C-alpha positions, 0 to 999 in steps of 0.5 A: 717489313711493314706495309701501311703500319702492318707486318707482312705476317699480319697481312698473310694471316688476313688472307686466311681469316674466314667466317664459317658460313654455317655457324658464324664462328671465326674459329677456323682450323688451317693446320690439318690439311683441310680448312674447317670450322672448329665449332661445327666441323663444316669443311671450308675450301 
């Protein structure tokens, strides 16, 4: 199913995309139970 030309999966992923407020990285890990920056290790959430 698409919404405005985008798939539901891409919209769900957009909700999770964050930028680290400490280092500005977009390398965020969501898979370990906590959300944290892969670059500097800051825990987000």
